[in-house]
N, C-alpha and C positions, 0 to 999 in steps of 0.2 A: 498437568500444570494448567492447561487452558482448553476451552471448548472451541477454539479456532484452529483451522488447519495451518500447517506451516506454509510459508511462501518460499518457493525455490527459484534460484537464478544461477546463472553461470557467468563468471567474469569474462567479458569480451576483450579482445586486444585493444580496441579503441578506448577502453576504460582505464588503461594503464597510463600513469603520469611519467614525468621526466625523472622521477626517483625510482622507477621500475616497479611500482606497486599500485594498487587500486587508488584512483584519484578521489579526493573527498567529495567531489560533485556526484560521483556514482554510488557512494555509500548512501547519499541522500536520495538518489533515484531509487535504489533498491528499497530503502525504508519507505519511500513514497508509495511504491507498489504494495508494500505490506499494509500501509494505511488504507489504500483502496480495497484490499481484501477484508480489512476490518469493517469498512463501510458496508461492503456486501454482506458480511456476516451478521451485521446488526440491523439490516433492513434499509440502509441508506444507499442502495444500489442505483444503477443507471435509470431504471424505471421509476424509482422514487424521485430521483433528482429531476427527471423530465416532467413528471406529473405535478410535482409540488413547487418546482423552481427553488428548492431548498437544498443546501449542501453543508458539508463540514469543512470549515476553514481552520487551518493550523495558525494559531496566534503566537505560539512560543514553542521552541524546541531546544534541547540540549543534547549534543552528540558527544560520545566518548569514543575515540579511536584507540583501540587497545592493542591490536596486533596488525602487522602488515598482511595484505592479501594479494596473492599473485594471479597473473593471467591464467585463465582456465579453471580457477578454483570453483568448486561447487558450493553454493551458499544456501543455507536454510535460515529463515527468520521466524522467530517465535514472537507472538504478540500477547501482551498482558494488559487488560483493562485495570486501571488503578482506581477509578471512581468516575461517577457521572452525577451531574446535577440537572436542573431543568433545561439549561441551554449549553452546558459545557461537558466535555469528556476529557479525562486525563488517561493516557495510556503510554506504553513503552514497547519498544521492539528490541530484541536481542539477535544479533547476526552471528552465525557460526559457519565455519568451513566444515563441510561434510564429505565423505568419501565418494559419493555419487550424486547424480542429478536429482534424485527423489529421496535421498537418505535422510534419516533423522540424526540430530546431534546425539552423541553418546551422553549418558546421564551425567558424567563428570566433565563434559566438554567445556572449555573456556570460550566465552564470547570473544569475537574479534572486534566488535563494535556494539554500542548500545545507543539508543536515543529515547528520550522521554519527551512527550508532547502534550500540549494543552490545545484543544480544538473547540471551536464554537460552532453551533448549528445556526446557519445564516439563511434568512429569507432573501434570496437574490433580487427579487423584484422590489422589496421594501428597502433593501440595503442595510438591514440590521439583524441582530441576533433574535432568534425566536425559539420557543420551547420545542424540544423533541416530541414527536408523537409518543403516546404512552407505550406502544409496542416496542419502539426503539429504546426508550429509557429502560423498560423492563429487561430487554436483552442486554443492555450495558450492565445493569445491576446483576443479572445472572452470571455474567462473565467476570465481574470484579473479583480481583485477588489482592492479597496483601502486597504492598510494594517491596521490591528488592532493596537490599541495604543501601544501594547507591542512589536510589531515586530521591529527588528533591534537592540534590546538591546544586550549587552554583559554581561558577568559575571563581577561584580565589583571586584576591588582589595580588598584584606583583609589587614587591617593595623596591 
């Protein structure tokens, strides 16, 4: 599915909310770690950020919470690049509960949560968007896959 490694995490006791399952803030934390792994996998790692003072800023995200996740659950997150332009990247993460700390999701596993993100490459000194280096843009292009059926949705209006 993707040329990026899975991100693994385990749900800690302090991540559990008053309803007895993973708190929404910690879904975001785990997805944030997956974005960090994507940055490393595309050349936007800590060395790049330190030497260029450029980074990737999330400007929009949409999370779907699909199933409850319990304390101690082992998580695996798959990342898929959906597209990239001169200064922007669109990608998504799918979170799965897996049987062990380094396990892969079964081929027919249902995601427990998903997120779709739009991020902009920012020159932190100039305080504005700037183009990706060609090597980074090429890597995003190599990783680009068709979007899943749920990508691009918005939250429906409430009548």
